C-alpha positions in Angstrom: 0.0 0.0 0.0 3.0 2.2 0.3 2.9 3.2 -3.4 -0.3 5.3 -2.8 -0.6 8.3 -0.6 -4.4 8.6 -1.0 -7.0 6.4 -2.7 -7.4 9.0 -5.5 -3.9 8.1 -6.6 -5.0 4.6 -7.5 -5.6 4.4 -11.3 -8.2 1.7 -10.9 -10.2 4.1 -8.7 -9.8 6.9 -11.2 -11.1 4.7 -14.0 -14.0 3.3 -11.8 -15.0 7.0 -11.2 -15.1 7.6 -14.9 -17.2 4.5 -15.5 -19.6 5.5 -12.7 -20.0 8.9 -14.3 -20.7 7.3 -17.7 -23.2 4.9 -16.1 -25.1 7.8 -14.6 -25.0 9.8 -17.8 -26.4 6.8 -19.8 -29.0 5.8 -17.3 -30.8 9.2 -17.3 -31.6 8.8 -21.0 -34.8 7.6 -22.6 -36.3 4.3 -21.5 -33.3 3.5 -19.3 -34.3 6.3 -17.0 -37.7 4.7 -16.5 -36.4 1.3 -15.6 -35.9 2.0 -11.9 -34.7 -1.5 -11.0 -32.0 -1.8 -13.5 -31.0 1.8 -13.3 -30.6 1.6 -9.6 -28.8 -1.7 -9.6 -26.2 -0.8 -12.2 -25.5 2.5 -10.5 -25.1 0.9 -7.1 -22.8 -1.8 -8.5 -20.6 0.8 -10.3 -20.5 2.9 -7.1 -19.4 -0.2 -5.3 -16.3 -0.6 -7.4 -14.9 2.8 -6.6 -16.2 2.8 -3.0 -14.7 -0.5 -2.1 -11.3 0.5 -3.5 -11.4 3.7 -1.3 -12.7 1.9 1.8 -10.1 -0.9 1.4 -7.4 1.7 1.1 -8.5 3.2 4.4 -8.2 -0.1 6.2 -5.2 -0.7 8.4 -3.8 -3.8 6.7 -2.8 -5.0 3.2 -5.0 -8.1 3.9 -8.1 -6.0 4.5 -7.3 -3.9 1.5 -7.0 -7.0 -0.6 -10.4 -8.2 0.6 -12.0 -4.9 -0.4 -10.3 -5.1 -3.8 -11.9 -8.5 -4.2 -15.3 -7.1 -3.6 -14.6 -4.2 -6.0 -13.4 -6.8 -8.6 -16.7 -8.8 -8.2 -18.8 -5.6 -8.5 -17.1 -4.8 -11.8 -18.3 -8.1 -13.2 -21.8 -7.3 -11.8 -21.8 -4.0 -13.8 -20.7 -5.9 -16.9 -23.6 -8.3 -16.5 -26.1 -5.4 -16.1 -24.7 -3.8 -19.3 -25.9 -6.8 -21.2 -29.4 -6.2 -20.0 -29.2 -2.5 -21.0 -27.9 -3.5 -24.4 -30.5 -6.2 -24.9 -33.3 -3.7 -24.1 -31.7 -1.1 -26.4 -31.1 1.3 -23.5 -27.5 1.7 -24.7 -25.8 1.4 -28.0 -23.4 -1.3 -29.0 -20.6 1.3 -29.0 -21.4 2.4 -25.4 -21.7 -1.2 -24.3 -18.3 -2.0 -25.8 -16.6 1.1 -24.3 -18.0 0.5 -20.8 -17.4 -3.2 -20.9 -13.8 -2.7 -22.0 -13.2 -0.1 -19.2 -14.6 -2.5 -16.6 -12.4 -5.3 -18.0 -9.4 -3.1 -17.6 -10.4 -2.1 -14.1 -10.9 -5.8 -13.2 -7.4 -6.7 -14.4 -5.9 -3.7 -12.4 -7.7 -4.8 -9.3 -6.6 -8.4 -9.6 -3.0 -7.3 -10.1 -3.1 -4.9 -7.2 -4.6 -7.5 -5.0 -1.9 -10.0 -5.9 0.8 -7.5 -4.8 -0.8 -7.2 -1.4 -1.1 -10.9 -0.6 
């Protein structure tokens, strides 16, 4: 954990923040904005990615940080799954799906790598 002075320095957190912003921007459009259940769930899952990175960073041990990174990692997969629903219901375009999915894939790899360095 010594490489970071604050959680905002963690590139995975920065990218998760950008994805969360995009999720919010997409989910206020058209029919997506009316699908309360999916809109709420995908937002909460994307928030979970960045929040768990930050919360884990604030813990007192590498082991606890690694556990929170695990949770963030799983939440990134949850967002990816929800993106399929949004795509299938034509709430988002194929291009938006691809961009967000790729970003989440990159975040997942970063979290996995960071977690490995802590264990």
